[in-house]
C-alpha positions as CSV (number, residue, x, y, z in Angstrom):
1,M,-0.2,-25.1,-6.7
2,S,2.5,-23.1,-8.4
3,A,3.6,-19.8,-7.0
4,P,1.4,-17.0,-8.2
5,W,4.4,-14.6,-8.6
6,T,7.1,-15.0,-11.4
7,R,10.1,-14.8,-9.0
8,Q,11.1,-13.7,-5.6
9,F,14.4,-12.6,-4.1
10,R,16.0,-11.0,-1.0
11,L,17.2,-7.5,-1.5
12,P,19.8,-5.7,0.7
13,T,18.8,-2.2,1.9
14,D,20.4,0.3,4.3
15,A,18.3,-1.2,7.1
16,G,18.6,-4.9,6.2
17,E,17.2,-7.3,3.7
18,I,13.6,-7.2,2.4
19,L,11.7,-9.9,0.5
20,V,10.6,-8.9,-3.0
21,R,8.2,-10.6,-5.3
22,E,7.7,-9.9,-9.0
23,W,4.4,-10.5,-10.7
24,G,2.9,-10.1,-14.2
25,D,4.5,-9.3,-17.5
26,P,8.4,-9.2,-17.2
27,H,8.4,-6.9,-20.2
28,G,5.7,-4.5,-18.9
29,S,6.2,-1.1,-17.2
30,L,7.5,-1.4,-13.7
31,V,5.1,-0.7,-10.8
32,V,6.3,-0.9,-7.2
33,F,3.5,-1.8,-4.8
34,H,3.3,-0.8,-1.1
35,H,1.0,-3.2,0.8
36,G,-1.6,-2.4,3.5
37,T,-1.5,-2.6,7.3
38,P,-1.3,-5.4,8.3
39,S,-0.4,-7.3,5.1
40,S,2.5,-8.6,3.1
41,S,3.9,-8.9,-0.5
42,I,1.5,-11.8,-1.2
43,A,-1.4,-9.2,-1.5
44,V,-1.3,-7.3,-4.8
45,P,-3.7,-4.9,-6.6
46,G,-6.4,-6.7,-8.5
47,G,-5.6,-10.0,-6.8
48,W,-3.0,-12.5,-7.9
49,R,-4.1,-12.2,-11.6
50,G,-4.2,-8.4,-11.5
51,P,-0.7,-7.6,-12.7
52,S,-0.9,-10.1,-15.5
53,D,-4.3,-8.8,-16.6
54,A,-3.0,-5.3,-16.6
55,R,0.2,-6.4,-18.4
56,V,2.5,-4.6,-15.9
57,R,5.6,-5.8,-14.2
58,L,4.7,-5.4,-10.5
59,C,7.1,-5.7,-7.6
60,S,5.7,-6.1,-4.2
61,Y,7.7,-6.4,-1.0
62,D,7.4,-7.2,2.7
63,R,7.8,-4.1,4.7
64,P,10.2,-4.8,7.6
65,G,8.5,-6.9,10.3
66,Y,6.1,-8.5,7.9
67,G,6.4,-11.9,6.2
68,A,10.1,-12.6,5.5
69,S,11.6,-9.1,6.1
70,P,13.3,-8.7,9.4
71,T,12.0,-6.0,11.8
72,V,13.6,-2.6,11.6
73,P,12.8,-0.7,14.8
74,G,12.2,3.0,14.3
75,R,11.5,2.9,10.6
76,T,9.6,5.8,9.0
77,V,7.2,6.2,6.1
78,A,9.9,8.0,4.2
79,D,12.1,4.9,4.3
80,A,9.8,3.4,1.6
81,A,11.6,5.6,-1.0
82,E,14.9,3.9,-0.4
83,W,13.4,0.5,-0.6
84,S,11.6,1.4,-3.8
85,S,14.7,2.7,-5.3
86,R,16.6,-0.5,-4.5
87,I,13.8,-2.6,-6.0
88,A,13.8,-0.5,-9.2
89,D,17.6,-0.8,-9.4
90,A,17.4,-4.6,-9.1
91,A,14.7,-4.6,-11.8
92,G,17.0,-2.5,-14.1
93,A,14.5,0.3,-14.3
94,E,15.4,4.0,-14.0
95,R,11.7,5.1,-14.0
96,F,8.8,3.3,-12.3
97,A,5.3,3.9,-11.1
98,V,4.1,3.4,-7.5
99,I,0.8,2.3,-5.9
100,G,0.0,2.0,-2.2
101,T,-3.1,0.4,-0.6
102,S,-4.6,1.4,2.8
103,G,-1.6,1.8,5.1
104,G,0.7,1.6,2.1
105,G,-0.8,4.7,0.6
106,P,1.5,7.1,2.5
107,H,4.5,4.9,1.7
108,A,3.8,5.3,-2.0
109,A,3.3,9.0,-1.6
110,A,6.6,9.3,0.2
111,T,8.3,7.5,-2.6
112,A,6.9,9.9,-5.2
113,A,7.8,12.9,-3.1
114,L,11.4,11.8,-2.4
115,L,12.2,10.4,-5.9
116,P,10.5,12.9,-8.2
117,D,13.1,12.1,-11.0
118,R,12.3,8.4,-10.9
119,V,8.6,8.0,-10.1
120,S,6.5,8.3,-13.3
121,A,3.0,8.0,-11.8
122,L,1.4,7.6,-8.4
123,C,-1.8,5.8,-7.2
124,I,-3.1,6.1,-3.7
125,D,-5.6,3.2,-3.4
126,V,-8.0,3.5,-0.4
127,G,-4.9,5.0,1.3
128,L,-4.7,6.5,4.8
129,G,-5.1,10.3,4.6
130,P,-2.2,12.7,4.9
131,A,-1.7,12.6,8.7
132,L,0.7,15.2,10.1
133,F,-0.2,17.6,7.2
134,G,-3.2,19.2,8.8
135,F,-5.5,16.1,8.6
136,D,-6.5,13.9,11.5
137,A,-6.0,10.3,10.5
138,A,-8.9,9.3,12.8
139,T,-11.4,11.2,10.7
140,G,-14.4,9.0,9.8
141,M,-12.7,5.9,11.2
142,V,-14.6,3.2,13.1
143,E,-14.1,3.2,16.9
144,E,-11.7,0.2,16.8
145,T,-9.4,2.0,14.4
146,V,-9.6,5.2,16.4
147,A,-8.6,3.3,19.5
148,E,-5.6,1.8,17.6
149,I,-4.5,5.3,16.4
150,H,-4.7,6.7,20.0
151,A,-2.7,3.7,21.3
152,A,0.0,4.4,18.7
153,R,0.2,8.0,19.7
154,R,0.8,6.9,23.3
155,G,3.9,5.0,22.4
156,E,5.2,1.5,21.5
157,A,4.4,-0.2,24.8
158,V,0.8,0.9,24.9
159,L,0.3,0.1,21.2
160,T,1.9,-3.4,21.5
161,A,-0.4,-4.2,24.4
162,H,-3.4,-3.0,22.5
163,L,-2.6,-5.0,19.4
164,R,-1.9,-8.1,21.4
165,S,-5.3,-7.8,23.0
166,L,-6.9,-8.2,19.5
167,G,-5.5,-11.7,19.0
168,D,-3.5,-12.8,16.0
169,G,-5.7,-11.1,13.5
170,T,-6.7,-14.2,11.5
171,D,-10.3,-14.1,12.7
172,A,-10.7,-10.3,12.5
173,L,-12.2,-10.4,9.0
174,H,-14.9,-12.8,10.1
175,E,-15.9,-10.5,13.0
176,W,-16.0,-7.5,10.6
177,F,-17.8,-9.2,7.8
178,E,-21.4,-8.0,8.6
179,R,-20.2,-4.5,9.2
180,L,-18.8,-4.1,5.7
181,P,-20.7,-2.7,2.8
182,A,-22.4,-5.1,0.4
183,S,-19.7,-4.6,-2.2
184,D,-16.9,-5.8,0.2
185,R,-19.0,-8.8,1.3
186,E,-19.5,-9.8,-2.3
187,V,-15.8,-9.6,-3.1
188,L,-14.8,-11.4,0.1
189,G,-17.3,-14.1,-0.6
190,R,-15.5,-15.1,-3.8
191,P,-13.6,-18.5,-3.4
192,E,-10.4,-17.1,-5.0
193,V,-10.4,-14.1,-2.8
194,Q,-11.0,-16.2,0.3
195,H,-8.0,-18.3,-0.6
196,E,-5.8,-15.3,-1.2
197,E,-7.0,-13.6,2.1
198,S,-6.3,-16.9,4.0
199,V,-2.7,-17.1,2.6
200,E,-2.2,-13.4,3.4
201,A,-3.4,-13.7,7.0
202,T,-1.0,-16.5,7.6
203,E,1.9,-14.9,5.9
204,W,2.0,-11.3,7.3
205,A,2.0,-12.6,10.9
206,A,5.1,-14.8,10.4
207,Q,7.0,-12.6,12.9
208,G,4.0,-11.9,15.1
209,I,2.8,-8.3,15.2
210,D,6.2,-6.6,14.8
211,G,5.4,-5.2,11.3
212,W,2.0,-4.0,12.5
213,V,3.5,-2.2,15.5
214,E,6.1,-0.5,13.4
215,D,3.6,0.5,10.7
216,D,1.3,2.1,13.2
217,L,4.1,4.0,14.9
218,A,5.4,5.2,11.5
219,L,2.0,6.2,10.4
220,F,0.6,7.8,13.5
221,A,3.4,8.7,15.9
222,R,6.5,9.6,13.8
223,D,7.3,12.3,11.4
224,W,6.6,11.2,7.8
225,A,9.7,13.1,6.7
226,F,8.5,14.2,3.3
227,D,6.7,17.1,1.7
228,P,3.6,16.3,-0.4
229,A,4.2,19.4,-2.4
230,A,7.3,17.7,-3.9
231,I,5.0,15.2,-5.6
232,T,4.9,16.2,-9.3
233,A,4.1,12.8,-10.9
234,P,0.6,12.3,-12.4
235,T,-1.5,11.1,-9.5
236,V,-4.8,9.2,-9.1
237,L,-6.7,8.8,-5.8
238,V,-9.0,5.8,-5.7
239,Y,-11.6,5.4,-2.9
240,G,-14.8,3.6,-2.1
241,G,-17.8,5.8,-1.3
242,A,-19.1,3.1,1.1
243,D,-15.7,2.2,2.7
244,V,-15.9,1.9,6.5
245,L,-12.2,1.2,7.0
246,V,-10.6,4.2,5.2
247,P,-13.5,6.6,4.3
248,A,-13.4,8.6,1.1
249,A,-12.7,11.7,3.3
250,H,-9.1,10.5,3.3
251,G,-9.0,10.8,-0.5
252,R,-10.4,14.3,-0.3
253,A,-7.7,15.2,2.2
254,W,-5.0,14.0,-0.2
255,L,-6.6,16.1,-2.9
256,D,-6.2,19.2,-0.7
257,V,-2.4,18.7,-0.6
258,L,-2.1,17.2,-4.1
259,P,-4.3,19.6,-6.2
260,H,-3.0,18.2,-9.5
261,A,-4.4,14.7,-8.6
262,E,-7.5,13.1,-9.9
263,L,-9.9,11.8,-7.3
264,R,-12.0,8.7,-8.3
265,I,-14.7,7.6,-5.9
266,V,-16.5,4.3,-6.6
267,P,-20.0,5.2,-5.2
268,E,-20.9,1.8,-3.8
269,G,-17.3,0.6,-3.4
270,G,-15.8,-0.5,-0.1
271,H,-12.2,-1.2,1.0
272,W,-11.8,-4.1,-1.4
273,L,-11.7,-2.5,-4.8
274,R,-9.9,-5.3,-6.6
275,D,-12.2,-5.0,-9.7
276,H,-11.1,-1.4,-10.1
277,E,-7.4,-1.9,-9.2
278,T,-6.5,-3.6,-12.4
279,D,-7.7,-0.4,-14.2
280,A,-5.5,1.6,-11.8
281,L,-2.5,-0.5,-12.8
282,R,-3.2,0.1,-16.5
283,W,-3.5,3.8,-15.7
284,L,-0.1,3.8,-14.0
285,A,1.5,2.1,-17.0
286,A,-0.1,4.6,-19.5
287,A,0.7,7.6,-17.3
288,G,4.3,6.5,-16.9
289,Q,4.7,6.1,-20.7
290,T,3.3,9.6,-21.3
291,T,5.8,11.0,-18.7
292,A,8.6,9.0,-20.4
293,T,7.7,10.6,-23.7
294,R,8.2,14.0,-22.2
295,A,11.5,12.9,-20.8
296,P,13.1,10.3,-23.2
297,A,16.1,9.5,-20.9
298,A,13.8,8.1,-18.2
299,G,12.4,5.0,-20.0
300,V,12.0,1.6,-18.2
């Protein structure tokens, strides 16, 4: 089977190299994607065909510690802005849109906040709510996730021991399957999704749990180091009304700090909104073009 992405390359950053993959239409508007926790650059919005169907040029990357990107101890959510800037530079794009799923949501938000002159549009897709900005990230979470958050808040050693007790994570989805809403079970039952999920589960853990540990510490135990009020780009918040992993309350919390955003809740949707993510990519491209029209010098 040929690679589902159009190209991949290693990109130097201030903290070391990251692996970047490019998907979709090489002539489309650039979208930088921030993957979930745990995950890797092999998982993209709308599935492997999503970027092509949306006719966007999407760049995904392995956050340090995942896949083929070496671990960077002490990294923060705000570091995503520098990685995104380097990716856009490598793509030859001055302006670009960003989207982040689940644990990647705050990383996408940080990029929009810290690069307001470059980010044309933002989508937070079932993203973790704005912890450290008056919102408790454990709100509405299932007990297993609450335990993980509390472990992160107690420090790296406690968190590492906790995550190791969960195993390698490859069987976690099977254990959770019956607890997910019907919409998630339907999506995860599709053969192409099962294949993509299998590849993702193998790939993100190539370095063990280093990426997962650093993600949790960055999300739950370290200063995010950005101000949501600095986000001026058009913003859409996409959540599933039946999501048991990151409830829609997290989207409402983002709306509290991003009053200019549009909150879209899929009533019966769960955490796997791939059928709606392609539309989100199209929205990002269109919103970015509208912004570019207002600022001609910022075209991709």
